N, CA, C and O atoms as a CHARMM CRD file, in Angstrom:
* protein
*
  316
    1    1 UNK  N    -86.27400 -75.78700   6.98900 PROA 1      0.00000
    2    1 UNK  CA   -86.00900 -77.16000   6.64500 PROA 1      0.00000
    3    1 UNK  C    -85.02300 -77.75500   7.63700 PROA 1      0.00000
    4    1 UNK  O    -84.02500 -77.12200   7.98400 PROA 1      0.00000
    5    2 UNK  N    -85.29500 -78.94800   8.08600 PROA 2      0.00000
    6    2 UNK  CA   -84.35500 -79.57300   9.01700 PROA 2      0.00000
    7    2 UNK  C    -82.99000 -79.78000   8.37000 PROA 2      0.00000
    8    2 UNK  O    -82.89100 -80.20200   7.21800 PROA 2      0.00000
    9    3 UNK  N    -81.94400 -79.47800   9.12900 PROA 3      0.00000
   10    3 UNK  CA   -80.58300 -79.61200   8.61700 PROA 3      0.00000
   11    3 UNK  C    -80.28000 -81.04600   8.20000 PROA 3      0.00000
   12    3 UNK  O    -79.52400 -81.26900   7.25400 PROA 3      0.00000
   13    4 UNK  N    -80.86500 -82.02100   8.89900 PROA 4      0.00000
   14    4 UNK  CA   -80.60400 -83.42000   8.54700 PROA 4      0.00000
   15    4 UNK  C    -81.11400 -83.76700   7.15300 PROA 4      0.00000
   16    4 UNK  O    -80.60000 -84.69700   6.53000 PROA 4      0.00000
   17    5 UNK  N    -82.11600 -83.04000   6.64500 PROA 5      0.00000
   18    5 UNK  CA   -82.55000 -83.25400   5.26800 PROA 5      0.00000
   19    5 UNK  C    -81.46900 -82.83800   4.30700 PROA 5      0.00000
   20    5 UNK  O    -81.16100 -83.56100   3.36000 PROA 5      0.00000
   21    6 UNK  N    -80.89100 -81.68200   4.53900 PROA 6      0.00000
   22    6 UNK  CA   -79.87300 -81.13600   3.64800 PROA 6      0.00000
   23    6 UNK  C    -78.61100 -81.99700   3.68000 PROA 6      0.00000
   24    6 UNK  O    -77.98900 -82.23000   2.64400 PROA 6      0.00000
   25    7 UNK  N    -78.23700 -82.46600   4.86300 PROA 7      0.00000
   26    7 UNK  CA   -76.98200 -83.19100   5.04500 PROA 7      0.00000
   27    7 UNK  C    -77.08800 -84.70000   4.82300 PROA 7      0.00000
   28    7 UNK  O    -76.07800 -85.40200   4.88100 PROA 7      0.00000
   29    8 UNK  N    -78.29200 -85.20600   4.57200 PROA 8      0.00000
   30    8 UNK  CA   -78.48800 -86.65300   4.42300 PROA 8      0.00000
   31    8 UNK  C    -77.67300 -87.19700   3.25500 PROA 8      0.00000
   32    8 UNK  O    -77.56900 -86.55900   2.20700 PROA 8      0.00000
   33    9 UNK  N    -77.10600 -88.36400   3.44300 PROA 9      0.00000
   34    9 UNK  CA   -76.31600 -89.04100   2.41400 PROA 9      0.00000
   35    9 UNK  C    -77.10000 -90.24000   1.87300 PROA 9      0.00000
   36    9 UNK  O    -77.74000 -90.96700   2.63200 PROA 9      0.00000
   37   10 UNK  N    -77.04400 -90.43200   0.58100 PROA 10     0.00000
   38   10 UNK  CA   -77.77700 -91.52300  -0.05900 PROA 10     0.00000
   39   10 UNK  C    -77.43400 -92.86600   0.57400 PROA 10     0.00000
   40   10 UNK  O    -78.32400 -93.68000   0.81900 PROA 10     0.00000
   41   11 UNK  N    -76.16500 -93.10300   0.84000 PROA 11     0.00000
   42   11 UNK  CA   -75.74300 -94.41300   1.34700 PROA 11     0.00000
   43   11 UNK  C    -76.17000 -94.65000   2.79800 PROA 11     0.00000
   44   11 UNK  O    -76.15300 -95.79200   3.25600 PROA 11     0.00000
   45   12 UNK  N    -76.55000 -93.60300   3.52900 PROA 12     0.00000
   46   12 UNK  CA   -76.92200 -93.73900   4.93600 PROA 12     0.00000
   47   12 UNK  C    -78.42400 -93.80400   5.17600 PROA 12     0.00000
   48   12 UNK  O    -78.85400 -94.07600   6.29700 PROA 12     0.00000
   49   13 UNK  N    -79.22100 -93.56200   4.15700 PROA 13     0.00000
   50   13 UNK  CA   -80.66200 -93.44700   4.34800 PROA 13     0.00000
   51   13 UNK  C    -81.35900 -94.79900   4.21600 PROA 13     0.00000
   52   13 UNK  O    -80.95000 -95.64300   3.41800 PROA 13     0.00000
   53   14 UNK  N    -82.39900 -94.99300   4.99400 PROA 14     0.00000
   54   14 UNK  CA   -83.24100 -96.17500   4.90800 PROA 14     0.00000
   55   14 UNK  C    -84.24700 -95.94000   3.78000 PROA 14     0.00000
   56   14 UNK  O    -85.11500 -95.07500   3.90200 PROA 14     0.00000
   57   15 UNK  N    -84.14300 -96.68700   2.69900 PROA 15     0.00000
   58   15 UNK  CA   -85.01400 -96.47700   1.53300 PROA 15     0.00000
   59   15 UNK  C    -86.49000 -96.53800   1.89500 PROA 15     0.00000
   60   15 UNK  O    -87.30500 -95.83200   1.30100 PROA 15     0.00000
   61   16 UNK  N    -86.83400 -97.36200   2.84800 PROA 16     0.00000
   62   16 UNK  CA   -88.24500 -97.50800   3.20700 PROA 16     0.00000
   63   16 UNK  C    -88.79900 -96.24000   3.86500 PROA 16     0.00000
   64   16 UNK  O    -90.01600 -96.07900   3.95800 PROA 16     0.00000
   65   17 UNK  N    -87.93600 -95.35500   4.31600 PROA 17     0.00000
   66   17 UNK  CA   -88.39100 -94.11100   4.95200 PROA 17     0.00000
   67   17 UNK  C    -88.63300 -93.00000   3.93500 PROA 17     0.00000
   68   17 UNK  O    -89.15900 -91.94300   4.28600 PROA 17     0.00000
   69   18 UNK  N    -88.25200 -93.23100   2.67300 PROA 18     0.00000
   70   18 UNK  CA   -88.36300 -92.18800   1.65300 PROA 18     0.00000
   71   18 UNK  C    -89.70400 -92.23300   0.92800 PROA 18     0.00000
   72   18 UNK  O    -90.36400 -93.27000   0.86600 PROA 18     0.00000
   73   19 UNK  N    -90.08600 -91.09500   0.38900 PROA 19     0.00000
   74   19 UNK  CA   -91.31800 -90.95800  -0.37100 PROA 19     0.00000
   75   19 UNK  C    -91.07600 -91.36600  -1.82200 PROA 19     0.00000
   76   19 UNK  O    -90.06400 -90.98900  -2.41200 PROA 19     0.00000
   77   20 UNK  N    -91.99400 -92.12900  -2.39300 PROA 20     0.00000
   78   20 UNK  CA   -91.92900 -92.49200  -3.81000 PROA 20     0.00000
   79   20 UNK  C    -92.20200 -91.22800  -4.62300 PROA 20     0.00000
   80   20 UNK  O    -93.24300 -90.59300  -4.45600 PROA 20     0.00000
   81   21 UNK  N    -91.27600 -90.86900  -5.49300 PROA 21     0.00000
   82   21 UNK  CA   -91.36900 -89.62100  -6.24000 PROA 21     0.00000
   83   21 UNK  C    -92.64200 -89.53100  -7.07400 PROA 21     0.00000
   84   21 UNK  O    -93.21100 -88.44800  -7.20600 PROA 21     0.00000
   85   22 UNK  N    -93.09300 -90.63100  -7.63000 PROA 22     0.00000
   86   22 UNK  CA   -94.28800 -90.60000  -8.47400 PROA 22     0.00000
   87   22 UNK  C    -95.55600 -90.25100  -7.69800 PROA 22     0.00000
   88   22 UNK  O    -96.56700 -89.89200  -8.30300 PROA 22     0.00000
   89   23 UNK  N    -95.51900 -90.35100  -6.37600 PROA 23     0.00000
   90   23 UNK  CA   -96.69900 -90.03800  -5.56900 PROA 23     0.00000
   91   23 UNK  C    -96.79300 -88.55900  -5.21400 PROA 23     0.00000
   92   23 UNK  O    -97.80500 -88.12300  -4.66400 PROA 23     0.00000
   93   24 UNK  N    -95.76800 -87.78800  -5.51500 PROA 24     0.00000
   94   24 UNK  CA   -95.72700 -86.37100  -5.15300 PROA 24     0.00000
   95   24 UNK  C    -96.42100 -85.53300  -6.22400 PROA 24     0.00000
   96   24 UNK  O    -96.14300 -85.67400  -7.41500 PROA 24     0.00000
   97   25 UNK  N    -97.31400 -84.67300  -5.79100 PROA 25     0.00000
   98   25 UNK  CA   -98.00100 -83.73900  -6.68900 PROA 25     0.00000
   99   25 UNK  C    -97.39500 -82.36300  -6.48600 PROA 25     0.00000
  100   25 UNK  O    -97.41100 -81.83800  -5.37300 PROA 25     0.00000
  101   26 UNK  N    -96.86300 -81.77200  -7.54300 PROA 26     0.00000
  102   26 UNK  CA   -96.16100 -80.50100  -7.45800 PROA 26     0.00000
  103   26 UNK  C    -97.13000 -79.34400  -7.67100 PROA 26     0.00000
  104   26 UNK  O    -97.74400 -79.21600  -8.73100 PROA 26     0.00000
  105   27 UNK  N    -97.25400 -78.51100  -6.65100 PROA 27     0.00000
  106   27 UNK  CA   -98.07700 -77.30000  -6.74500 PROA 27     0.00000
  107   27 UNK  C    -97.16700 -76.13600  -7.12400 PROA 27     0.00000
  108   27 UNK  O    -96.01700 -76.06200  -6.69200 PROA 27     0.00000
  109   28 UNK  N    -97.70000 -75.23400  -7.93300 PROA 28     0.00000
  110   28 UNK  CA   -96.92800 -74.07900  -8.37600 PROA 28     0.00000
  111   28 UNK  C    -97.68000 -72.79600  -8.06000 PROA 28     0.00000
  112   28 UNK  O    -98.90900 -72.77700  -7.99100 PROA 28     0.00000
  113   29 UNK  N    -96.91700 -71.72600  -7.87100 PROA 29     0.00000
  114   29 UNK  CA   -97.56700 -70.43900  -7.61900 PROA 29     0.00000
  115   29 UNK  C    -97.87200 -69.75400  -8.94700 PROA 29     0.00000
  116   29 UNK  O    -97.69000 -70.35000 -10.00800 PROA 29     0.00000
  117   30 UNK  N    -98.32800 -68.52600  -8.89600 PROA 30     0.00000
  118   30 UNK  CA   -98.72400 -67.80700 -10.11100 PROA 30     0.00000
  119   30 UNK  C    -97.55200 -67.51700 -11.03700 PROA 30     0.00000
  120   30 UNK  O    -97.74900 -67.25900 -12.22400 PROA 30     0.00000
  121   31 UNK  N    -96.34200 -67.55700 -10.51000 PROA 31     0.00000
  122   31 UNK  CA   -95.14900 -67.33600 -11.34300 PROA 31     0.00000
  123   31 UNK  C    -94.50700 -68.65600 -11.75300 PROA 31     0.00000
  124   31 UNK  O    -93.36700 -68.67700 -12.21500 PROA 31     0.00000
  125   32 UNK  N    -95.23700 -69.75700 -11.58500 PROA 32     0.00000
  126   32 UNK  CA   -94.80800 -71.09800 -11.97500 PROA 32     0.00000
  127   32 UNK  C    -93.63800 -71.63100 -11.13800 PROA 32     0.00000
  128   32 UNK  O    -92.90900 -72.51400 -11.59000 PROA 32     0.00000
  129   33 UNK  N    -93.45500 -71.10300  -9.92500 PROA 33     0.00000
  130   33 UNK  CA   -92.44900 -71.61900  -9.01200 PROA 33     0.00000
  131   33 UNK  C    -93.06800 -72.70700  -8.14400 PROA 33     0.00000
  132   33 UNK  O    -94.23400 -72.62400  -7.75600 PROA 33     0.00000
  133   34 UNK  N    -92.27600 -73.71700  -7.84800 PROA 34     0.00000
  134   34 UNK  CA   -92.75000 -74.81000  -7.00000 PROA 34     0.00000
  135   34 UNK  C    -92.96600 -74.28700  -5.58300 PROA 34     0.00000
  136   34 UNK  O    -92.13000 -73.55600  -5.05200 PROA 34     0.00000
  137   35 UNK  N    -94.08500 -74.66200  -4.97700 PROA 35     0.00000
  138   35 UNK  CA   -94.38100 -74.29300  -3.59700 PROA 35     0.00000
  139   35 UNK  C    -93.72400 -75.32500  -2.67400 PROA 35     0.00000
  140   35 UNK  O    -94.25800 -76.41500  -2.46900 PROA 35     0.00000
  141   36 UNK  N    -92.56200 -74.96700  -2.12300 PROA 36     0.00000
  142   36 UNK  CA   -91.81500 -75.91200  -1.29800 PROA 36     0.00000
  143   36 UNK  C    -92.57000 -76.30200  -0.03400 PROA 36     0.00000
  144   36 UNK  O    -92.44200 -77.43700   0.42500 PROA 36     0.00000
  145   37 UNK  N    -93.34400 -75.40100   0.53500 PROA 37     0.00000
  146   37 UNK  CA   -94.10600 -75.73600   1.74100 PROA 37     0.00000
  147   37 UNK  C    -95.11100 -76.84800   1.45000 PROA 37     0.00000
  148   37 UNK  O    -95.29200 -77.75200   2.26500 PROA 37     0.00000
  149   38 UNK  N    -95.75900 -76.78200   0.29700 PROA 38     0.00000
  150   38 UNK  CA   -96.70800 -77.82800  -0.09600 PROA 38     0.00000
  151   38 UNK  C    -95.97600 -79.13100  -0.38000 PROA 38     0.00000
  152   38 UNK  O    -96.46300 -80.20800  -0.03600 PROA 38     0.00000
  153   39 UNK  N    -94.82500 -79.03800  -0.99600 PROA 39     0.00000
  154   39 UNK  CA   -94.01400 -80.21800  -1.28600 PROA 39     0.00000
  155   39 UNK  C    -93.55900 -80.88300   0.01300 PROA 39     0.00000
  156   39 UNK  O    -93.57100 -82.10900   0.12200 PROA 39     0.00000
  157   40 UNK  N    -93.16100 -80.08200   0.99000 PROA 40     0.00000
  158   40 UNK  CA   -92.67600 -80.61000   2.26700 PROA 40     0.00000
  159   40 UNK  C    -93.76000 -81.39000   3.01300 PROA 40     0.00000
  160   40 UNK  O    -93.44400 -82.31400   3.76300 PROA 40     0.00000
  161   41 UNK  N    -95.02100 -81.03700   2.82000 PROA 41     0.00000
  162   41 UNK  CA   -96.12300 -81.75000   3.47100 PROA 41     0.00000
  163   41 UNK  C    -96.29800 -83.16400   2.92300 PROA 41     0.00000
  164   41 UNK  O    -96.86200 -84.02700   3.59500 PROA 41     0.00000
  165   42 UNK  N    -95.81600 -83.39900   1.71100 PROA 42     0.00000
  166   42 UNK  CA   -96.04000 -84.68300   1.04200 PROA 42     0.00000
  167   42 UNK  C    -94.88600 -85.65800   1.16800 PROA 42     0.00000
  168   42 UNK  O    -95.02200 -86.81900   0.78100 PROA 42     0.00000
  169   43 UNK  N    -93.76700 -85.22400   1.69300 PROA 43     0.00000
  170   43 UNK  CA   -92.57000 -86.04700   1.65100 PROA 43     0.00000
  171   43 UNK  C    -91.87600 -86.12000   3.00500 PROA 43     0.00000
  172   43 UNK  O    -92.03500 -85.24100   3.85100 PROA 43     0.00000
  173   44 UNK  N    -91.11500 -87.17100   3.18900 PROA 44     0.00000
  174   44 UNK  CA   -90.34800 -87.31700   4.42000 PROA 44     0.00000
  175   44 UNK  C    -89.02900 -86.55700   4.35500 PROA 44     0.00000
  176   44 UNK  O    -88.39600 -86.32100   5.38400 PROA 44     0.00000
  177   45 UNK  N    -88.61000 -86.17000   3.14400 PROA 45     0.00000
  178   45 UNK  CA   -87.33800 -85.46900   2.96000 PROA 45     0.00000
  179   45 UNK  C    -87.38800 -84.76800   1.60300 PROA 45     0.00000
  180   45 UNK  O    -87.59600 -85.41800   0.57900 PROA 45     0.00000
  181   46 UNK  N    -87.20100 -83.45600   1.58600 PROA 46     0.00000
  182   46 UNK  CA   -87.24600 -82.70300   0.32600 PROA 46     0.00000
  183   46 UNK  C    -86.05900 -82.97500  -0.58900 PROA 46     0.00000
  184   46 UNK  O    -86.11100 -82.64900  -1.77500 PROA 46     0.00000
  185   47 UNK  N    -85.01000 -83.55700  -0.06800 PROA 47     0.00000
  186   47 UNK  CA   -83.78400 -83.74300  -0.83200 PROA 47     0.00000
  187   47 UNK  C    -83.58800 -85.17400  -1.32400 PROA 47     0.00000
  188   47 UNK  O    -82.87400 -85.39400  -2.30300 PROA 47     0.00000
  189   48 UNK  N    -84.20000 -86.13800  -0.67200 PROA 48     0.00000
  190   48 UNK  CA   -84.04800 -87.54000  -1.06000 PROA 48     0.00000
  191   48 UNK  C    -85.41800 -88.16600  -1.31600 PROA 48     0.00000
  192   48 UNK  O    -86.34200 -88.01700  -0.51600 PROA 48     0.00000
  193   49 UNK  N    -85.53000 -88.85400  -2.42200 PROA 49     0.00000
  194   49 UNK  CA   -86.75200 -89.56300  -2.80700 PROA 49     0.00000
  195   49 UNK  C    -86.34400 -90.94000  -3.29500 PROA 49     0.00000
  196   49 UNK  O    -85.16000 -91.21500  -3.48800 PROA 49     0.00000
  197   50 UNK  N    -87.32200 -91.79600  -3.49200 PROA 50     0.00000
  198   50 UNK  CA   -87.02800 -93.06400  -4.15900 PROA 50     0.00000
  199   50 UNK  C    -87.85200 -93.14300  -5.43000 PROA 50     0.00000
  200   50 UNK  O    -88.98600 -92.66800  -5.49500 PROA 50     0.00000
  201   51 UNK  N    -87.25100 -93.75400  -6.43500 PROA 51     0.00000
  202   51 UNK  CA   -87.91200 -94.04800  -7.70100 PROA 51     0.00000
  203   51 UNK  C    -87.74400 -95.54700  -7.86800 PROA 51     0.00000
  204   51 UNK  O    -86.68700 -96.02900  -8.27700 PROA 51     0.00000
  205   52 UNK  N    -88.80600 -96.27700  -7.54400 PROA 52     0.00000
  206   52 UNK  CA   -88.67100 -97.73100  -7.50000 PROA 52     0.00000
  207   52 UNK  C    -87.74300 -98.09700  -6.35700 PROA 52     0.00000
  208   52 UNK  O    -88.02600 -97.79400  -5.19800 PROA 52     0.00000
  209   53 UNK  N    -86.64300 -98.74600  -6.67900 PROA 53     0.00000
  210   53 UNK  CA   -85.67300 -99.16300  -5.66600 PROA 53     0.00000
  211   53 UNK  C    -84.42000 -98.28000  -5.67900 PROA 53     0.00000
  212   53 UNK  O    -83.41600 -98.61400  -5.05100 PROA 53     0.00000
  213   54 UNK  N    -84.48400 -97.16200  -6.39100 PROA 54     0.00000
  214   54 UNK  CA   -83.33400 -96.27200  -6.53300 PROA 54     0.00000
  215   54 UNK  C    -83.56300 -94.99900  -5.72000 PROA 54     0.00000
  216   54 UNK  O    -84.64600 -94.41600  -5.76700 PROA 54     0.00000
  217   55 UNK  N    -82.54000 -94.56800  -4.97300 PROA 55     0.00000
  218   55 UNK  CA   -82.61700 -93.32100  -4.22000 PROA 55     0.00000
  219   55 UNK  C    -82.10600 -92.19200  -5.11200 PROA 55     0.00000
  220   55 UNK  O    -81.04400 -92.29900  -5.72500 PROA 55     0.00000
  221   56 UNK  N    -82.88600 -91.10100  -5.17300 PROA 56     0.00000
  222   56 UNK  CA   -82.55000 -89.95000  -6.00300 PROA 56     0.00000
  223   56 UNK  C    -82.37400 -88.74600  -5.08200 PROA 56     0.00000
  224   56 UNK  O    -83.19600 -88.50000  -4.19900 PROA 56     0.00000
  225   57 UNK  N    -81.29200 -87.99900  -5.30000 PROA 57     0.00000
  226   57 UNK  CA   -81.03300 -86.82500  -4.47300 PROA 57     0.00000
  227   57 UNK  C    -81.22300 -85.55600  -5.29100 PROA 57     0.00000
  228   57 UNK  O    -80.74300 -85.45500  -6.42000 PROA 57     0.00000
  229   58 UNK  N    -81.93500 -84.58200  -4.70800 PROA 58     0.00000
  230   58 UNK  CA   -82.18700 -83.29500  -5.34000 PROA 58     0.00000
  231   58 UNK  C    -81.39600 -82.20200  -4.64100 PROA 58     0.00000
  232   58 UNK  O    -81.02800 -82.32300  -3.47200 PROA 58     0.00000
  233   59 UNK  N    -81.14500 -81.14200  -5.38000 PROA 59     0.00000
  234   59 UNK  CA   -80.54700 -79.93800  -4.82200 PROA 59     0.00000
  235   59 UNK  C    -81.38700 -78.78900  -5.35000 PROA 59     0.00000
  236   59 UNK  O    -81.83100 -78.82000  -6.49800 PROA 59     0.00000
  237   60 UNK  N    -81.60500 -77.79300  -4.53500 PROA 60     0.00000
  238   60 UNK  CA   -82.44800 -76.66100  -4.91500 PROA 60     0.00000
  239   60 UNK  C    -81.63800 -75.38400  -4.90000 PROA 60     0.00000
  240   60 UNK  O    -80.91900 -75.10600  -3.94100 PROA 60     0.00000
  241   61 UNK  N    -81.75500 -74.60500  -5.96400 PROA 61     0.00000
  242   61 UNK  CA   -81.16500 -73.27900  -6.00800 PROA 61     0.00000
  243   61 UNK  C    -82.25900 -72.27700  -5.72100 PROA 61     0.00000
  244   61 UNK  O    -83.37500 -72.41500  -6.22200 PROA 61     0.00000
  245   62 UNK  N    -81.96300 -71.29800  -4.94300 PROA 62     0.00000
  246   62 UNK  CA   -82.96400 -70.29900  -4.58200 PROA 62     0.00000
  247   62 UNK  C    -82.62200 -68.97200  -5.24000 PROA 62     0.00000
  248   62 UNK  O    -82.54100 -67.93400  -4.58300 PROA 62     0.00000
  249   63 UNK  N    -82.42100 -69.03000  -6.56800 PROA 63     0.00000
  250   63 UNK  CA   -82.04100 -67.82200  -7.29500 PROA 63     0.00000
  251   63 UNK  C    -83.15300 -67.33000  -8.22300 PROA 63     0.00000
  252   63 UNK  O    -82.94400 -66.39500  -8.99700 PROA 63     0.00000
  253   64 UNK  N    -84.32400 -67.94700  -8.15000 PROA 64     0.00000
  254   64 UNK  CA   -85.45200 -67.50100  -8.95700 PROA 64     0.00000
  255   64 UNK  C    -85.47800 -68.05500 -10.36600 PROA 64     0.00000
  256   64 UNK  O    -86.43400 -67.81600 -11.10200 PROA 64     0.00000
  257   65 UNK  N    -84.45000 -68.78900 -10.75600 PROA 65     0.00000
  258   65 UNK  CA   -84.41400 -69.35900 -12.10700 PROA 65     0.00000
  259   65 UNK  C    -85.01200 -70.75400 -12.11200 PROA 65     0.00000
  260   65 UNK  O    -84.81700 -71.52800 -11.17500 PROA 65     0.00000
  261   66 UNK  N    -85.73300 -71.06600 -13.16000 PROA 66     0.00000
  262   66 UNK  CA   -86.32200 -72.39100 -13.30500 PROA 66     0.00000
  263   66 UNK  C    -85.38200 -73.29100 -14.10200 PROA 66     0.00000
  264   66 UNK  O    -84.37900 -72.83200 -14.64900 PROA 66     0.00000
  265   67 UNK  N    -85.71500 -74.56300 -14.16000 PROA 67     0.00000
  266   67 UNK  CA   -84.94500 -75.50400 -14.98000 PROA 67     0.00000
  267   67 UNK  C    -84.97900 -75.05500 -16.44200 PROA 67     0.00000
  268   67 UNK  O    -83.96600 -75.11500 -17.13900 PROA 67     0.00000
  269   68 UNK  N    -86.13600 -74.61100 -16.89800 PROA 68     0.00000
  270   68 UNK  CA   -86.25500 -74.14100 -18.28000 PROA 68     0.00000
  271   68 UNK  C    -85.35500 -72.93500 -18.53900 PROA 68     0.00000
  272   68 UNK  O    -84.73100 -72.84200 -19.59700 PROA 68     0.00000
  273   69 UNK  N    -85.28400 -72.00100 -17.56700 PROA 69     0.00000
  274   69 UNK  CA   -84.39900 -70.84500 -17.70700 PROA 69     0.00000
  275   69 UNK  C    -82.95000 -71.29200 -17.87200 PROA 69     0.00000
  276   69 UNK  O    -82.23100 -70.80900 -18.74600 PROA 69     0.00000
  277   70 UNK  N    -82.53700 -72.22200 -17.01700 PROA 70     0.00000
  278   70 UNK  CA   -81.14600 -72.68900 -17.05600 PROA 70     0.00000
  279   70 UNK  C    -80.84500 -73.43300 -18.35500 PROA 70     0.00000
  280   70 UNK  O    -79.76200 -73.28100 -18.92100 PROA 70     0.00000
  281   71 UNK  N    -81.79400 -74.23400 -18.82700 PROA 71     0.00000
  282   71 UNK  CA   -81.60200 -74.95100 -20.07700 PROA 71     0.00000
  283   71 UNK  C    -81.46500 -73.96400 -21.23700 PROA 71     0.00000
  284   71 UNK  O    -80.60700 -74.13300 -22.10400 PROA 71     0.00000
  285   72 UNK  N    -82.30800 -72.93900 -21.24900 PROA 72     0.00000
  286   72 UNK  CA   -82.23100 -71.92100 -22.30700 PROA 72     0.00000
  287   72 UNK  C    -80.87400 -71.22000 -22.28900 PROA 72     0.00000
  288   72 UNK  O    -80.30700 -70.94700 -23.34700 PROA 72     0.00000
  289   73 UNK  N    -80.35600 -70.92900 -21.11300 PROA 73     0.00000
  290   73 UNK  CA   -79.02900 -70.30800 -21.01100 PROA 73     0.00000
  291   73 UNK  C    -77.94000 -71.23700 -21.54300 PROA 73     0.00000
  292   73 UNK  O    -77.01200 -70.78700 -22.21500 PROA 73     0.00000
  293   74 UNK  N    -78.05100 -72.53500 -21.24300 PROA 74     0.00000
  294   74 UNK  CA   -77.06500 -73.49400 -21.75300 PROA 74     0.00000
  295   74 UNK  C    -77.09500 -73.54600 -23.26500 PROA 74     0.00000
  296   74 UNK  O    -76.04200 -73.57900 -23.90100 PROA 74     0.00000
  297   75 UNK  N    -78.28900 -73.55400 -23.85700 PROA 75     0.00000
  298   75 UNK  CA   -78.42900 -73.60800 -25.31900 PROA 75     0.00000
  299   75 UNK  C    -77.84000 -72.33400 -25.93500 PROA 75     0.00000
  300   75 UNK  O    -77.11600 -72.40100 -26.92800 PROA 75     0.00000
  301   76 UNK  N    -78.14800 -71.18500 -25.34900 PROA 76     0.00000
  302   76 UNK  CA   -77.62100 -69.93000 -25.86800 PROA 76     0.00000
  303   76 UNK  C    -76.10700 -69.87400 -25.77500 PROA 76     0.00000
  304   76 UNK  O    -75.45500 -69.35300 -26.67900 PROA 76     0.00000
  305   77 UNK  N    -75.54400 -70.39200 -24.71700 PROA 77     0.00000
  306   77 UNK  CA   -74.09000 -70.37300 -24.52000 PROA 77     0.00000
  307   77 UNK  C    -73.37200 -71.26000 -25.51900 PROA 77     0.00000
  308   77 UNK  O    -72.22000 -70.99800 -25.86600 PROA 77     0.00000
  309   78 UNK  N    -74.04600 -72.32200 -25.99400 PROA 78     0.00000
  310   78 UNK  CA   -73.38700 -73.24100 -26.91100 PROA 78     0.00000
  311   78 UNK  C    -73.47100 -72.77800 -28.37400 PROA 78     0.00000
  312   78 UNK  O    -72.84700 -73.38100 -29.24700 PROA 78     0.00000
  313   79 UNK  N    -74.22500 -71.72800 -28.64100 PROA 79     0.00000
  314   79 UNK  CA   -74.38300 -71.25100 -30.02400 PROA 79     0.00000
  315   79 UNK  C    -73.23200 -70.36300 -30.42700 PROA 79     0.00000
  316   79 UNK  O    -73.19700 -69.87200 -31.55500 PROA 79     0.00000
């Protein structure tokens, strides 16, 4: 991944250069993990997208846990 994707700041980006998030189709592998290579083909930046006129920034953890896994851990911790 280009370093400029990781280091990009919301306030410095040209919104017109970003991909509309609703146009992205998420492919998953057999273990239900997102295929980042397929995602990268569809977007100008894996970390910044636009939703309407709003810029949204993502961060990715590469620890094998899904959002559902993390949510389940949060629920268990609060019990």
